[in-house]
C-alpha positions in Angstrom: 20.0 -43.4 14.4 16.3 -42.8 13.5 14.9 -43.3 10.1 14.0 -39.6 10.0 17.7 -38.5 10.5 18.9 -41.1 8.0 16.5 -39.8 5.3 17.4 -36.2 6.0 21.0 -37.1 5.7 20.5 -38.8 2.3 18.6 -35.7 1.0 21.4 -33.4 2.3 24.1 -35.5 0.6 22.2 -35.6 -2.7 21.8 -31.8 -2.6 25.5 -31.3 -1.9 26.5 -33.7 -4.7 24.2 -31.8 -7.1 25.8 -28.4 -6.1 29.3 -29.9 -6.5 28.4 -31.3 -10.0 27.0 -27.9 -11.0 30.3 -26.3 -9.8 32.4 -28.7 -11.8 30.4 -28.2 -14.9 30.7 -24.5 -14.6 34.5 -24.8 -14.1 34.7 -26.9 -17.3 32.8 -24.3 -19.3 34.8 -21.4 -18.0 38.0 -23.0 -19.3 36.9 -22.8 -22.9 38.0 -20.3 -25.4 36.3 -16.9 -25.6 36.9 -16.4 -29.3 38.1 -13.4 -31.2 38.4 -9.8 -30.0 35.3 -8.6 -32.0 33.3 -11.5 -30.4 34.6 -10.5 -26.9 33.6 -6.9 -27.5 30.0 -7.8 -28.3 29.9 -10.3 -25.4 31.2 -7.7 -22.9 28.5 -5.3 -24.0 25.8 -7.9 -23.4 27.4 -8.9 -20.1 27.6 -5.3 -18.9 24.0 -4.6 -19.8 22.7 -7.8 -18.3 24.5 -7.3 -15.0 23.3 -3.6 -14.8 19.7 -4.6 -15.6 19.7 -7.4 -13.0 21.2 -5.2 -10.4 18.4 -2.6 -10.8 15.7 -5.3 -11.0 16.9 -7.1 -7.9 17.0 -3.9 -5.9 13.3 -3.4 -6.7 12.5 -7.0 -6.0 14.3 -6.9 -2.6 12.4 -3.7 -1.6 9.1 -5.3 -2.5 10.0 -8.6 -0.7 10.8 -6.7 2.5 7.4 -4.9 2.3 5.6 -8.3 1.6 7.5 -9.9 4.5 6.3 -7.2 6.9 2.7 -7.6 5.6 2.9 -11.4 6.1 4.2 -11.1 9.6 1.6 -8.5 10.6 -1.2 -10.5 9.0 -0.4 -13.8 10.7 0.9 -12.3 13.9 -1.7 -9.6 14.7 -4.6 -9.5 12.2 -5.4 -13.3 12.0 -6.9 -14.9 15.1 -5.2 -18.1 16.4 -6.9 -21.3 15.4 -6.9 -24.6 17.3 -5.6 -26.5 14.2 -2.6 -24.2 13.8 0.7 -26.1 13.9 2.1 -23.8 16.7 0.6 -22.5 20.0 0.7 -18.8 19.3 0.0 -16.5 16.3 3.4 -14.8 16.7 5.2 -18.2 16.4 3.2 -18.9 13.2 4.0 -15.4 11.8 7.7 -15.8 12.6 8.2 -19.1 10.9 6.2 -18.3 7.8 7.9 -14.9 7.4 11.3 -16.5 8.0 10.7 -19.2 5.3 9.3 -16.5 2.9 12.5 -14.4 3.2 14.7 -17.5 2.9 12.8 -18.6 -0.2 13.1 -15.2 -1.8 16.9 -15.1 -1.1 17.4 -18.5 -2.6 15.3 -17.6 -5.7 17.4 -14.5 -6.2 20.5 -16.6 -6.0 19.1 -19.1 -8.5 18.2 -16.4 -11.0 21.6 -14.7 -10.7 23.6 -17.9 -11.2 21.5 -18.8 -14.2 22.3 -15.4 -15.8 25.9 -15.5 -14.7 26.7 -18.7 -16.5 24.6 -17.7 -19.5 26.4 -14.5 -20.3 29.7 -16.3 -20.0 28.7 -19.5 -21.9 27.2 -17.6 -24.9 30.6 -16.5 -26.3 32.2 -19.8 -25.5 29.5 -21.7 -27.4 30.0 -19.4 -30.4 33.7 -19.9 -30.2 33.2 -23.6 -30.0 31.3 -23.6 -33.3 34.5 -22.4 -35.0 36.1 -25.6 -33.9 33.2 -28.0 -34.5 29.5 -28.5 -33.7 30.1 -31.2 -31.2 32.2 -28.8 -29.1 29.6 -26.1 -29.2 26.8 -28.6 -28.2 28.9 -29.8 -25.2 29.5 -26.3 -24.0 25.8 -25.3 -24.4 24.5 -28.4 -22.6 27.0 -28.3 -19.8 26.3 -24.6 -19.2 22.6 -25.4 -19.0 23.4 -28.2 -16.6 25.1 -25.7 -14.3 21.9 -23.8 -13.7 19.6 -26.9 -13.9 21.5 -28.9 -11.3 22.0 -25.9 -9.0 18.3 -25.0 -9.0 17.1 -28.5 -8.1 19.8 -29.1 -5.5 19.4 -25.7 -3.9 15.7 -26.0 -3.8 15.9 -29.4 -2.1 18.6 -28.2 0.3 16.5 -25.2 1.2 13.5 -27.2 2.2 15.7 -29.7 4.1 17.4 -26.8 5.9 14.1 -25.3 7.0 12.6 -28.6 8.1 15.7 -29.4 10.1 15.9 -26.0 11.8 12.3 -26.2 13.0 12.7 -29.8 14.0 15.8 -29.1 16.1 14.6 -25.9 17.7 10.9 -26.7 18.5 8.8 -29.6 19.7 6.3 -29.2 16.9 4.8 -32.4 15.4 6.9 -33.3 12.4 3.8 -33.8 10.3 2.9 -30.1 10.8 6.2 -28.6 10.0 5.5 -28.4 6.2 2.6 -26.0 7.1 5.2 -23.6 8.6 7.5 -23.6 5.5 4.9 -22.9 2.9 6.4 -19.4 2.9 9.5 -20.8 1.3 7.6 -21.5 -1.9 5.7 -18.2 -1.7 8.9 -16.3 -1.4 10.5 -18.1 -4.3 7.3 -17.5 -6.4 7.2 -13.8 -5.5 10.7 -13.3 -6.8 10.2 -15.4 -9.9 7.0 -13.5 -10.8 8.8 -10.1 -11.1 12.0 -11.6 -12.6 10.0 -13.2 -15.4 7.8 -10.2 -16.1 10.6 -7.7 -15.9 12.9 -9.5 -18.2 10.1 -10.5 -20.6 8.8 -7.0 -21.0 12.2 -5.5 -21.5 13.3 -8.0 -24.1 10.1 -7.7 -26.1 10.3 -3.9 -26.1 13.9 -4.1 -27.3 13.1 -6.7 -29.9 10.3 -4.7 -31.5 12.3 -1.5 -31.3 15.2 -3.2 -33.0 13.0 -4.4 -35.9 11.1 -1.2 -36.4 14.1 1.2 -36.3 16.9 -1.1 -37.4 15.3 -3.0 -40.3 12.5 -0.8 -41.4 13.8 2.7 -41.0 17.6 2.4 -41.3 17.9 -0.8 -43.2 20.3 -2.6 -40.8 20.1 -6.4 -41.1 18.3 -8.2 -38.3 20.5 -9.1 -35.2 23.3 -6.8 -36.5 25.4 -5.7 -33.5 25.7 -2.2 -35.0 22.1 -1.7 -33.8 22.1 -0.9 -30.1 18.6 -2.3 -29.7 20.0 -5.7 -30.8 22.3 -5.6 -27.8 19.4 -4.6 -25.6 17.4 -7.4 -27.0 20.1 -9.9 -26.1 20.4 -8.4 -22.7 16.7 -9.0 -22.2 17.1 -12.6 -23.4 19.7 -13.3 -20.8 17.8 -11.6 -18.0 14.4 -12.9 -18.8 15.1 -16.3 -20.3 18.0 -17.3 -18.0 17.7 -15.3 -14.7 13.9 -15.3 -14.8 13.6 -18.9 -15.9 16.1 -20.0 -13.2 14.0 -18.3 -10.5 10.8 -19.8 -12.0 12.1 -23.3 -12.0 13.4 -22.9 -8.5 10.0 -21.8 -7.2 8.3 -24.6 -9.1 10.5 -27.2 -7.5 10.2 -25.7 -4.1 6.4 -25.6 -4.3 6.2 -29.2 -5.5 8.4 -30.4 -2.7 6.5 -28.6 0.0 3.2 -29.7 -1.6 4.2 -33.3 -1.5 5.3 -33.0 2.1 1.9 -31.5 3.1 -0.1 -34.2 1.2 2.1 -37.1 2.2 
């Protein structure tokens, strides 16, 4: 067995262990109490809003990703002339692998963002319910819920890069040192999704936050963060979408870009 195969195997095992640990943490969090009926009513409203927002946002991101993938393929395959230092022999080969890695990176980034929001909107109420027991319980729930997203993002990013490298290595005769040049699209696809996920959620939550303050506190006199104010629910929806889904996608693209950058430099 070559050193290359051994190292790829180690990376693969580490990634799978990370995903397994993420799953076990999520399973532990989901077993916790969801509190009282009024708490569940507010949590369900936030959950429903966050899922509806993310569904609409992801639809737009997917459409734009498809358009960008077509532009990348056309640019590398037909508009850019082949260069002697290209890692593959034809422009179409280069276009295919970069576009494929772009699409794969975008899909993985979407998954990372969704899982980050999925655990967030379910851990919120469990953390609040844990406070009624003691602070230690609430802190455990919050940290382990964060660990679900954190471990999953890192493990999936590493697994994605390993998968792309292995696929190209097994199906082509390209010099292994040039393979990282073909999977740069993975980082670009992840960054493309993260950009819109961060901006969309951030703009939405800030608009809802300002609206809740202006109308709720100033005009009507409702206390801040009072669930009777619909804008407060919208603000919390934006927090989950922007700070959890958007941040999950952002961390994923950062990790992917760093891994690929290290491969190119090293």
